[in-house]
C-alpha positions as CSV (number, residue, x, y, z in Angstrom):
1,X,-16.9,-36.1,-11.5
2,X,-14.4,-36.4,-14.4
3,X,-11.9,-39.3,-13.8
4,X,-8.3,-39.4,-14.4
5,X,-8.7,-41.7,-17.2
6,X,-11.1,-39.3,-18.9
7,X,-8.7,-36.6,-18.4
8,X,-5.9,-38.5,-19.8
9,X,-7.9,-39.7,-22.9
10,X,-8.9,-36.1,-23.6
11,X,-5.3,-35.2,-23.7
12,X,-4.2,-38.2,-26.0
13,X,-7.1,-37.6,-28.3
14,X,-6.2,-34.1,-28.7
15,X,-2.9,-35.1,-30.3
16,X,-4.8,-36.7,-33.1
17,X,-5.4,-33.4,-34.9
18,X,-3.5,-30.9,-32.7
19,X,-1.2,-28.4,-34.5
20,X,2.3,-29.6,-33.9
21,X,4.8,-27.0,-33.2
22,X,8.4,-27.2,-34.1
23,X,9.5,-27.9,-30.6
24,X,7.2,-31.0,-30.3
25,X,8.1,-32.4,-33.7
26,X,11.8,-31.9,-32.9
27,X,11.3,-33.6,-29.5
28,X,9.5,-36.6,-30.9
29,X,12.1,-37.0,-33.6
30,X,15.0,-36.8,-31.1
31,X,13.1,-39.4,-29.0
32,X,12.8,-41.7,-31.9
33,X,16.5,-41.5,-32.7
34,X,17.3,-42.2,-28.9
35,X,15.1,-45.2,-29.1
36,X,16.9,-46.8,-31.8
37,X,20.2,-45.8,-30.3
38,X,19.5,-47.9,-27.1
39,X,17.4,-50.7,-28.9
40,X,19.6,-51.8,-31.6
41,X,22.5,-52.6,-29.4
42,X,20.2,-54.5,-27.2
43,X,19.2,-56.8,-30.1
44,X,22.5,-58.5,-29.8
45,X,22.3,-59.3,-26.2
46,X,20.0,-61.5,-23.9
47,X,17.1,-61.7,-23.1
48,X,16.2,-60.4,-26.6
49,X,18.1,-63.0,-28.6
50,X,16.7,-65.7,-26.2
51,X,13.1,-64.4,-26.7
52,X,13.5,-64.2,-30.6
53,X,14.9,-67.8,-30.8
54,X,12.2,-69.2,-28.4
55,X,9.4,-69.8,-30.8
56,X,6.9,-67.4,-29.1
57,X,6.3,-65.2,-32.3
58,X,3.8,-65.8,-35.1
59,X,4.2,-64.6,-38.6
60,X,2.9,-61.1,-39.1
61,X,3.7,-57.5,-40.3
62,X,6.1,-56.1,-37.9
63,X,9.8,-56.5,-37.4
64,X,11.6,-57.7,-34.3
65,X,15.1,-56.5,-34.7
66,X,16.9,-59.6,-33.5
67,X,16.1,-61.7,-36.5
68,X,15.2,-61.9,-40.2
69,X,11.5,-62.4,-39.9
70,X,8.4,-60.4,-39.8
71,X,6.3,-61.3,-36.8
72,X,3.0,-60.5,-35.1
73,X,3.0,-57.0,-33.5
74,X,2.7,-58.1,-29.9
75,X,5.8,-60.4,-30.2
76,X,7.6,-57.7,-32.0
77,X,6.8,-55.2,-29.2
78,X,7.7,-57.7,-26.5
79,X,11.2,-58.5,-27.9
80,X,12.1,-55.0,-29.2
81,X,10.9,-53.6,-25.8
82,X,13.1,-55.9,-23.9
83,X,16.0,-55.1,-26.3
84,X,15.6,-51.3,-25.8
85,X,15.9,-51.6,-22.0
86,X,19.1,-54.0,-21.9
87,X,22.0,-51.6,-22.2
88,X,20.4,-49.0,-19.9
89,X,20.6,-46.0,-22.4
90,X,16.8,-45.5,-22.7
91,X,15.3,-42.0,-22.1
92,X,13.9,-40.9,-18.8
93,X,11.1,-38.7,-17.7
94,X,12.7,-37.2,-14.7
95,X,9.6,-36.2,-12.8
96,X,8.0,-39.5,-12.9
97,X,11.3,-41.7,-12.7
98,X,10.1,-43.5,-15.8
99,X,11.5,-44.6,-19.2
100,X,8.7,-44.0,-21.5
101,X,10.5,-44.7,-24.8
102,X,11.2,-48.5,-24.4
103,X,7.5,-49.5,-24.2
104,X,5.9,-46.7,-26.2
105,X,8.0,-46.9,-29.1
106,X,8.1,-50.7,-29.2
107,X,4.2,-50.8,-29.3
108,X,3.8,-47.8,-31.6
109,X,6.3,-49.1,-34.2
110,X,5.1,-52.7,-34.2
111,X,1.5,-51.6,-34.7
112,X,2.4,-49.0,-37.3
113,X,4.4,-51.5,-39.4
114,X,1.6,-54.0,-39.1
115,X,-1.1,-51.7,-40.3
116,X,0.9,-49.6,-42.6
117,X,0.3,-46.4,-40.6
118,X,1.6,-43.0,-41.8
119,X,4.6,-41.3,-40.3
120,X,2.3,-38.5,-39.1
121,X,0.0,-41.1,-37.2
122,X,3.0,-42.7,-35.8
123,X,4.4,-39.6,-34.4
124,X,1.2,-38.4,-32.9
125,X,0.6,-41.7,-31.2
126,X,4.1,-41.6,-29.6
127,X,3.4,-38.1,-28.3
128,X,0.0,-39.2,-26.9
129,X,1.7,-42.3,-25.4
130,X,4.2,-40.3,-23.7
131,X,1.5,-37.9,-22.4
132,X,-0.4,-40.4,-20.7
133,X,2.4,-42.7,-19.4
134,X,4.5,-39.8,-18.0
135,X,1.4,-38.0,-16.2
136,X,0.4,-41.4,-14.7
137,X,4.1,-41.8,-13.4
138,X,3.9,-38.3,-11.6
139,X,0.6,-39.4,-9.9
140,X,2.2,-42.6,-8.6
141,X,5.6,-41.5,-7.6
142,X,7.8,-41.7,-5.5
143,X,5.9,-44.3,-3.3
144,X,5.2,-46.6,-6.2
145,X,8.8,-47.4,-6.8
146,X,9.3,-49.0,-3.4
147,X,7.8,-52.3,-4.9
148,X,7.0,-51.8,-8.5
149,X,9.3,-51.0,-11.5
150,X,7.6,-48.2,-12.9
151,X,8.7,-48.7,-16.7
152,X,7.1,-52.1,-16.5
153,X,4.0,-50.9,-15.0
154,X,3.2,-47.4,-16.2
155,X,4.7,-48.3,-19.6
156,X,1.7,-50.4,-20.2
157,X,-0.5,-47.3,-20.2
158,X,1.8,-45.4,-22.6
159,X,1.8,-48.4,-25.0
160,X,-1.9,-48.9,-24.9
161,X,-2.6,-45.2,-25.6
162,X,-0.2,-45.2,-28.6
163,X,-1.5,-48.4,-29.9
164,X,-5.1,-47.3,-29.5
165,X,-4.5,-44.0,-31.3
166,X,-2.9,-45.9,-34.3
167,X,-5.8,-48.2,-34.4
168,X,-8.2,-45.3,-34.9
169,X,-9.8,-45.3,-31.4
170,X,-11.7,-42.0,-30.5
171,X,-11.6,-40.4,-27.0
172,X,-13.7,-43.1,-25.3
173,X,-11.9,-45.9,-27.1
174,X,-8.5,-44.5,-25.8
175,X,-10.1,-44.3,-22.3
176,X,-11.2,-48.0,-22.3
177,X,-7.7,-49.0,-23.6
178,X,-6.1,-47.2,-20.6
179,X,-8.7,-48.8,-18.2
180,X,-8.1,-52.2,-19.4
181,X,-4.4,-51.7,-19.2
182,X,-4.9,-51.0,-15.5
183,X,-5.3,-54.7,-15.0
184,X,-2.5,-55.7,-17.2
185,X,0.3,-53.6,-15.7
186,X,2.8,-55.3,-13.6
187,X,6.6,-55.7,-12.9
188,X,7.9,-56.0,-9.3
189,X,11.3,-54.6,-8.0
190,X,12.5,-58.0,-6.6
191,X,13.0,-59.1,-10.2
192,X,15.5,-56.3,-10.6
193,X,18.0,-58.1,-8.4
194,X,20.8,-60.5,-9.1
195,X,21.2,-62.2,-12.5
196,X,17.5,-62.0,-13.3
197,X,16.8,-60.9,-16.8
198,X,13.3,-59.8,-16.1
199,X,14.1,-56.1,-15.6
200,X,14.7,-55.8,-19.4
201,X,11.5,-57.9,-20.2
202,X,9.4,-55.5,-18.0
203,X,9.0,-52.8,-20.9
204,X,8.7,-55.6,-23.5
205,X,5.7,-57.1,-21.4
206,X,4.4,-53.5,-21.1
207,X,4.5,-52.9,-24.9
208,X,2.8,-56.4,-25.5
209,X,0.2,-55.8,-22.9
210,X,-0.4,-52.3,-24.0
211,X,-1.2,-53.6,-27.6
212,X,-3.5,-56.3,-26.1
213,X,-5.5,-53.5,-24.3
214,X,-5.8,-51.5,-27.4
215,X,-6.9,-54.3,-29.5
216,X,-9.6,-55.2,-26.8
217,X,-10.8,-51.6,-26.7
218,X,-10.9,-51.5,-30.5
219,X,-12.9,-54.6,-30.5
220,X,-15.4,-52.9,-28.2
221,X,-14.3,-54.3,-24.8
222,X,-14.8,-51.8,-22.0
223,X,-13.0,-51.1,-18.6
224,X,-13.7,-49.0,-15.6
225,X,-13.0,-45.3,-16.1
226,X,-12.2,-45.0,-12.3
227,X,-9.7,-47.9,-12.4
228,X,-6.7,-45.5,-11.9
229,X,-8.0,-43.1,-9.3
230,X,-10.9,-45.0,-7.6
231,X,-10.5,-46.4,-4.0
232,X,-9.6,-49.8,-5.2
233,X,-7.9,-48.4,-8.4
234,X,-4.4,-48.8,-9.7
235,X,-2.9,-46.0,-7.8
236,X,-4.4,-47.1,-4.5
237,X,-3.1,-50.6,-5.0
238,X,0.5,-49.7,-6.1
239,X,1.2,-46.4,-4.2
240,X,0.5,-44.8,-0.9
241,X,-2.6,-42.9,-2.1
242,X,-5.3,-42.8,-4.7
243,X,-2.9,-40.7,-6.8
244,X,-1.3,-37.2,-6.9
245,X,-3.4,-36.1,-9.8
246,X,-2.7,-32.5,-9.1
247,X,0.9,-33.1,-9.9
248,X,0.1,-35.3,-12.8
249,X,-2.0,-32.7,-14.5
250,X,0.3,-29.8,-13.8
251,X,0.6,-27.8,-17.1
252,X,-1.7,-30.2,-19.0
253,X,-2.4,-28.5,-22.3
254,X,0.5,-26.0,-21.9
255,X,3.4,-28.5,-22.3
256,X,3.7,-32.2,-23.2
257,X,6.1,-34.6,-21.6
258,X,8.0,-35.6,-24.7
259,X,9.6,-32.1,-24.7
260,X,11.0,-32.6,-21.2
261,X,12.9,-35.7,-21.5
262,X,16.3,-36.7,-20.1
263,X,18.8,-38.2,-22.5
264,X,21.1,-40.8,-21.0
265,X,24.8,-40.3,-21.7
266,X,26.0,-43.0,-19.3
267,X,25.0,-46.7,-19.8
268,X,23.8,-47.3,-16.2
269,X,21.1,-46.5,-13.8
270,X,20.2,-42.8,-13.8
271,X,20.4,-42.5,-10.0
272,X,24.3,-42.8,-10.4
273,X,24.4,-40.0,-13.0
274,X,24.9,-37.0,-10.6
275,X,27.9,-38.7,-8.9
276,X,29.4,-39.5,-12.3
277,X,29.0,-35.9,-13.5
278,X,30.5,-34.5,-10.3
279,X,33.4,-37.0,-10.6
280,X,34.0,-36.0,-14.2
281,X,34.0,-32.3,-13.2
282,X,36.5,-32.8,-10.4
283,X,38.9,-34.9,-12.6
284,X,38.7,-32.2,-15.2
285,X,39.8,-29.6,-12.7
286,X,42.4,-31.5,-10.7
287,X,43.7,-34.2,-13.0
288,X,43.8,-37.1,-10.5
289,X,43.7,-40.8,-11.5
290,X,42.3,-44.0,-10.2
291,X,45.5,-44.9,-8.3
292,X,45.4,-41.7,-6.4
293,X,42.0,-42.3,-4.8
294,X,42.0,-42.9,-1.0
295,X,38.3,-42.5,-0.6
296,X,35.1,-41.5,-2.4
297,X,31.8,-40.8,-0.5
298,X,28.7,-40.2,-2.3
299,X,25.7,-38.4,-0.7
300,X,22.5,-38.8,-2.8
301,X,18.8,-39.3,-2.5
302,X,16.8,-42.2,-1.6
303,X,17.3,-44.5,-4.6
304,X,21.0,-43.5,-4.9
305,X,21.4,-45.5,-1.6
306,X,18.6,-48.0,-1.8
307,X,19.0,-49.1,-5.4
308,X,22.7,-48.2,-6.2
309,X,24.8,-49.1,-3.1
310,X,26.1,-52.3,-4.5
311,X,29.6,-52.8,-3.4
312,X,30.4,-56.1,-5.1
313,X,28.4,-56.7,-8.3
314,X,29.1,-59.9,-10.1
315,X,27.2,-59.5,-13.5
316,X,26.7,-56.7,-15.9
317,X,23.1,-56.3,-14.7
318,X,24.2,-55.6,-11.2
319,X,27.2,-53.5,-12.3
320,X,24.8,-51.1,-14.1
321,X,23.2,-50.4,-10.8
322,X,26.3,-50.3,-8.6
323,X,27.6,-46.8,-7.9
324,X,30.8,-48.3,-6.8
325,X,31.3,-50.1,-10.0
326,X,30.3,-47.2,-12.3
327,X,32.4,-44.5,-10.6
328,X,35.5,-47.0,-10.7
329,X,34.8,-47.8,-14.3
330,X,34.7,-44.1,-15.1
331,X,38.0,-43.6,-13.5
332,X,39.7,-46.5,-15.2
333,X,38.0,-46.4,-18.6
334,X,37.1,-42.8,-18.9
335,X,33.5,-43.3,-19.4
336,X,30.5,-45.7,-18.6
337,X,29.4,-46.9,-22.0
338,X,28.9,-50.3,-23.6
339,X,32.6,-51.3,-23.0
340,X,32.3,-50.7,-19.1
341,X,30.1,-53.9,-19.0
342,X,32.1,-56.5,-21.0
343,X,33.3,-59.6,-19.1
344,X,36.8,-58.1,-19.4
345,X,35.7,-54.8,-17.7
346,X,33.8,-56.6,-15.0
347,X,37.0,-58.5,-13.9
348,X,39.3,-55.6,-14.5
349,X,41.6,-55.5,-11.4
350,X,42.1,-51.8,-11.7
351,X,38.3,-51.2,-11.4
352,X,38.0,-53.6,-8.7
353,X,40.8,-51.9,-6.6
354,X,39.0,-48.6,-6.5
355,X,35.6,-50.1,-5.6
356,X,36.1,-50.8,-2.0
357,X,37.1,-47.1,-1.5
358,X,33.7,-45.8,-2.5
359,X,30.7,-45.5,-0.1
360,X,27.2,-44.3,-0.6
361,X,25.0,-42.4,1.8
362,X,21.4,-40.9,1.8
363,X,21.3,-37.1,2.5
364,X,17.9,-36.1,3.7
365,X,18.1,-32.7,2.0
366,X,18.7,-34.2,-1.3
367,X,16.1,-37.0,-0.7
368,X,13.4,-34.4,0.1
369,X,13.8,-33.0,-3.5
370,X,13.4,-36.3,-5.3
371,X,12.1,-37.1,-7.9
372,X,11.9,-33.7,-9.4
373,X,15.5,-33.0,-8.7
374,X,18.3,-35.6,-9.0
375,X,21.3,-34.2,-7.1
376,X,24.5,-35.5,-5.3
377,X,27.4,-34.4,-3.2
378,X,30.6,-36.1,-4.0
379,X,33.4,-36.1,-1.5
380,X,36.8,-37.2,-3.0
381,X,39.9,-37.7,-0.8
382,X,43.4,-38.5,-2.3
383,X,46.2,-40.5,-0.9
384,X,48.4,-37.3,-0.9
385,X,45.9,-35.5,1.5
386,X,44.0,-33.3,-0.9
387,X,40.3,-33.5,-0.8
388,X,37.3,-31.8,-2.4
389,X,33.5,-31.7,-2.5
390,X,31.6,-31.3,-5.6
391,X,27.7,-30.5,-5.4
392,X,25.9,-31.7,-8.7
393,X,22.5,-30.0,-8.7
394,X,21.3,-31.9,-11.8
395,X,22.4,-34.5,-14.3
396,X,23.9,-33.8,-17.7
397,X,21.1,-34.6,-20.2
398,X,18.2,-33.5,-17.9
399,X,15.8,-30.8,-19.3
400,X,17.5,-28.2,-17.3
401,X,20.9,-29.3,-18.3
402,X,20.4,-30.7,-21.9
403,X,22.9,-32.3,-24.2
404,X,23.3,-30.9,-27.8
405,X,21.9,-32.4,-30.9
406,X,25.5,-33.2,-32.0
407,X,25.9,-35.1,-28.7
408,X,22.7,-37.1,-29.3
409,X,23.7,-38.1,-32.8
410,X,27.1,-39.1,-31.5
411,X,25.5,-41.3,-28.9
412,X,23.3,-42.8,-31.7
413,X,26.4,-43.5,-34.0
414,X,28.4,-44.9,-31.2
415,X,25.7,-47.5,-30.0
416,X,24.3,-48.4,-33.4
417,X,27.5,-48.8,-35.3
418,X,28.0,-52.5,-34.2
419,X,24.5,-53.3,-35.6
420,X,24.1,-51.3,-38.9
421,X,26.4,-50.7,-41.7
422,X,27.5,-47.1,-41.9
423,X,25.4,-46.2,-44.9
424,X,22.2,-47.6,-43.3
425,X,22.9,-46.0,-40.0
426,X,23.1,-42.6,-41.7
427,X,20.0,-43.3,-43.8
428,X,17.9,-44.1,-40.6
429,X,19.1,-41.0,-39.0
430,X,18.1,-38.9,-42.0
431,X,14.8,-40.6,-42.2
432,X,14.0,-39.9,-38.5
433,X,14.6,-36.2,-39.0
434,X,13.2,-35.5,-42.4
435,X,9.7,-36.7,-41.5
436,X,9.5,-39.5,-44.2
437,X,7.7,-42.8,-43.8
438,X,9.5,-44.1,-40.8
439,X,7.8,-47.4,-40.2
440,X,8.3,-48.5,-43.9
441,X,11.8,-47.1,-44.2
442,X,12.8,-49.1,-41.0
443,X,11.3,-52.1,-42.6
444,X,13.5,-51.7,-45.8
445,X,16.5,-51.3,-43.5
446,X,15.7,-54.5,-41.7
447,X,15.3,-56.4,-44.8
448,X,18.6,-55.3,-46.2
449,X,21.1,-55.3,-43.5
450,X,20.0,-56.5,-40.0
């Protein structure tokens, strides 16, 4: 019987020489731009700054974007992967509840820079990494998320696949890299709480561990090919079954996950997005302000309540996962972007005044559709007696409700402007979309201005 790992390795290996349609090429280029948009602002913040200064890196051929030094690819991937998850703008594969970009790009770019890989090889490795990671995420969800942070866990498989492809592994080598990664993948939900910095480090660890798995496979090390779907395999250990592989391989060969990504337009947990979108719609129609609010009641699916019902967050990490804070910030500041999580915003009395008026509930009909649908019902009552309900069937930025290329590029410019000088910001954008040598071009940008 063919194992899940063999099927996944077949899919990944197929991307080494498959014809890439315009839709797939455009998707990987958009995902690349989105990764830089979320990673570069994270290089200015902890934990990436602490990790870069901590002496963990050796000299090598890859750049970590927090410093002025080329380091070994595993350290670069760890630090860049942590940076990419810090400001909560990284892409989402909705059907798996997974952020593939942070670990997959961090690993692929570090290895590509270190070995001098071509742009073509880099793009194909990223596509393969998304293919494997996203399909494993579908097999494990939703039960996996009860105790495990899926970007930290499943990200290891995506990173291992991308790195193995860049290192020249054939189908069997890719399979062994995935199998080895099954014993390296970790990241528990408890470390997402409070002031812990570990959440951001999870995709960094995934990128690092994935590269290690790929190095081991390239050297000839082997793993058990039933280590994902066997009775004591990864799915059995971290979810409520040996994996929903029917869902995982749905459409395999007909579509590839990187073409179905969600682009985040709010800098917070994606489970809050439907409520933010619904609130924005109601405000656009009725023109009320923060001082007009009597009460806001959010009806959402499971994680909306379980993860995002945080009435009194103290620090930015908690605030990004607080529906109360994010909706209040949107009311007061007009959006939930980087400025919403500064110390000044976190202590803003106007934001704090709205927060106690917001409650979060789980609606069973919405929960039944998760994770393939992310919906909310928002009930808003004003002090003057007016009230409305807005049903939000999807999030803006989801595959069925996409943003435009212009919106994506505007997000990139806004988030990267504090890090890159304007000419270099534009040069990187052009490099990403014109298909030139991305790893080398990014190295030159790093040497000049970062």
